[in-house]
C-alpha positions as CSV (number, residue, x, y, z in Angstrom):
1,M,102.4,114.7,101.3
2,E,102.0,113.4,105.1
3,D,101.2,115.3,108.3
4,S,104.0,115.0,110.5
5,T,102.1,115.9,113.8
6,Q,99.1,112.8,112.8
7,Q,99.3,110.1,115.0
8,Y,99.3,106.9,113.7
9,I,99.8,103.0,115.1
10,Q,102.5,101.2,112.7
11,L,100.5,97.6,111.9
12,N,103.1,96.4,110.3
13,E,105.9,97.3,107.4
14,N,103.4,98.1,105.1
15,Y,100.0,99.0,106.7
16,R,99.0,101.8,109.4
17,I,96.1,103.0,111.0
18,T,94.9,106.4,111.6
19,V,91.6,108.7,112.3
20,D,90.4,111.8,111.5
21,K,87.3,113.2,113.2
22,M,84.7,110.3,111.5
23,N,86.8,107.4,110.5
24,I,89.0,105.2,111.0
25,I,91.8,105.1,107.8
26,L,93.7,102.2,107.1
27,Q,96.7,103.3,105.0
28,E,99.3,101.0,102.6
29,K,102.7,102.3,102.4
30,Y,104.0,102.8,98.9
31,E,106.9,104.0,96.8
32,K,106.5,107.5,94.9
33,K,107.3,107.6,91.2
34,D,109.0,110.0,89.5
35,G,106.6,110.5,86.5
36,K,103.1,109.4,86.0
37,G,102.5,106.1,84.4
38,K,102.8,102.5,85.3
39,N,106.5,102.2,84.1
40,A,107.9,105.6,86.1
41,V,110.6,105.0,88.1
42,G,110.8,105.0,91.9
43,T,112.4,107.4,93.6
44,G,113.1,105.6,96.6
45,E,111.1,107.8,98.5
46,Y,108.2,106.2,100.4
47,D,104.9,107.7,102.0
48,Y,101.1,105.8,102.8
49,K,98.0,105.9,100.8
50,D,94.8,105.9,102.2
51,L,93.3,102.6,101.3
52,G,89.6,102.5,103.2
53,Y,87.8,104.3,105.7
54,F,86.1,103.2,108.5
55,G,83.5,103.1,111.4
56,S,85.1,101.0,113.7
57,L,87.6,98.6,114.4
58,D,86.0,95.7,113.5
59,H,85.4,96.3,110.0
60,L,89.0,97.6,109.3
61,V,90.5,94.3,110.3
62,K,88.3,92.4,108.1
63,S,89.1,94.9,105.1
64,L,92.6,94.1,105.9
65,I,92.0,90.6,105.9
66,K,90.7,90.4,102.7
67,R,93.2,92.3,101.4
68,E,95.8,89.8,103.0
69,V,93.9,86.4,102.0
70,I,93.9,88.1,98.3
71,K,97.5,88.9,98.0
72,S,98.7,85.8,98.9
73,I,95.9,83.6,98.0
74,S,98.5,82.3,95.2
75,E,100.7,80.8,98.2
76,V,98.2,79.2,99.8
77,D,97.2,75.5,98.3
78,S,94.0,74.4,100.9
79,L,91.0,76.4,102.3
80,E,92.3,74.9,105.5
81,K,95.0,77.0,105.1
82,V,93.3,80.0,104.3
83,V,91.1,79.2,107.6
84,T,94.2,79.2,109.4
85,Y,95.6,82.4,107.7
86,I,92.6,84.0,107.9
87,K,92.6,83.3,111.5
88,D,96.2,84.3,112.3
89,V,96.0,87.7,110.9
90,E,92.9,88.3,112.6
91,R,94.3,87.3,116.2
92,S,97.8,89.6,115.4
93,I,95.6,92.9,113.9
94,K,93.3,92.7,116.9
95,K,96.0,92.2,119.6
96,H,98.5,94.6,118.4
97,L,95.6,97.1,118.3
98,N,94.6,96.2,122.4
99,E,98.0,96.9,123.0
100,K,98.2,100.2,121.5
101,V,94.8,101.4,121.5
102,V,92.2,102.8,124.4
103,I,88.7,104.0,124.0
104,H,87.3,106.1,126.2
105,N,83.5,105.8,127.2
């Protein structure tokens, strides 16, 4: 169940970042199911599940890039396009985070 008081940074329609006392948490949107099992019917309601806990934004970004590359590998037909895609995703994520995150020393 989502805590409505918890703050987060929405990266895109599928991913967001939140924090706890010790970690930066990557979350992915999912559709809730009516029942259990792979054949359960979607309810039309959405929530977020934790994908990983990270000690730094760099580690989170690398993990997210890896997930996205694996998902899209079937759409990419050359190593050059994979490298370009990875760099584009990394730049986009870092730009978005730099606009939203202020780190206090």
